[in-house]
C-alpha positions in Angstrom: 0.0 0.0 0.0 1.3 3.4 -0.9 1.9 6.2 1.6 1.4 9.0 -0.8 -0.3 12.0 1.0 -1.3 14.1 -2.0 -3.7 14.0 -4.8 -3.8 15.0 -8.5 -5.4 18.2 -7.3 -2.1 19.1 -5.6 -0.1 18.3 -8.8 -2.6 20.2 -10.9 -2.3 23.3 -8.6 1.5 23.1 -8.8 1.5 22.9 -12.6 -1.1 25.8 -12.9 1.0 28.1 -10.6 4.1 27.3 -12.7 2.2 28.0 -15.9 0.5 31.2 -14.8 3.2 32.5 -12.5 0.6 33.4 -10.0 -1.5 31.7 -7.3 -4.4 34.0 -8.0 -4.4 33.3 -11.8 -3.9 29.6 -11.1 -6.9 29.7 -8.8 -9.0 31.5 -11.4 -8.1 29.0 -14.0 -8.9 26.0 -11.8 -12.1 27.6 -10.5 -11.1 27.7 -6.9 -9.8 30.2 -4.4 -6.3 31.5 -4.0 -6.1 30.2 -0.4 -7.0 26.8 -1.6 -4.2 26.8 -4.2 -1.7 28.1 -1.5 -2.8 25.3 0.8 -2.3 22.6 -1.9 1.2 23.9 -2.7 2.2 24.1 1.0 0.9 20.6 1.6 2.8 19.3 -1.4 6.0 21.0 -0.3 5.5 19.5 3.2 5.0 16.0 1.9 8.0 16.2 -0.5 10.2 18.0 2.0 11.3 20.6 -0.6 10.5 24.2 -1.6 9.0 24.2 -5.0 8.6 27.9 -5.5 10.1 31.2 -4.4 7.4 33.7 -3.5 7.6 37.4 -3.2 5.2 40.3 -3.7 3.0 39.2 -6.6 5.6 37.0 -8.1 6.3 33.2 -8.1 9.3 31.5 -9.5 10.1 27.8 -9.5 13.1 26.7 -7.5 15.6 24.3 -9.3 13.9 21.4 -7.6 10.5 22.8 -8.6 11.6 22.9 -12.2 12.8 19.3 -12.0 9.6 18.1 -10.4 7.4 20.0 -12.9 8.6 17.5 -15.6 7.4 14.6 -13.5 4.2 16.4 -12.6 3.3 16.9 -16.3 4.0 13.2 -17.0 1.8 12.2 -14.0 -1.1 14.5 -15.3 -0.7 13.0 -18.7 -0.8 9.5 -17.4 -4.0 10.3 -15.4 -5.6 11.7 -18.5 -4.7 8.6 -20.5 -6.1 6.4 -17.7 -9.4 8.1 -18.0 
C-alpha cells in the first residue's frame, strides 16, 4: 500500500501556478480560491520536503527542484488523462 499523501489536485495546482506564475491566476483557471491553491502547494511541499517555489510580492518562481519536479508532474497528469 502506498503512503502518498497528496492527490492529483495538488499536482494540478503546482502545474497551474508554474504555468500562470501566480497563485491568483492559477486559482481562477482552476475555478477555486487562492487560499485553496496556496494550501495545496504548501501541503505538497511538506510531503515532498522541498521548496517548489520562491514567492515574493505578486511573483512566483520555481526553484531548481520545482523545475525538476514539474517535468514529473506533467507526466503524471498526462498518465492520469490517459487512464481516464
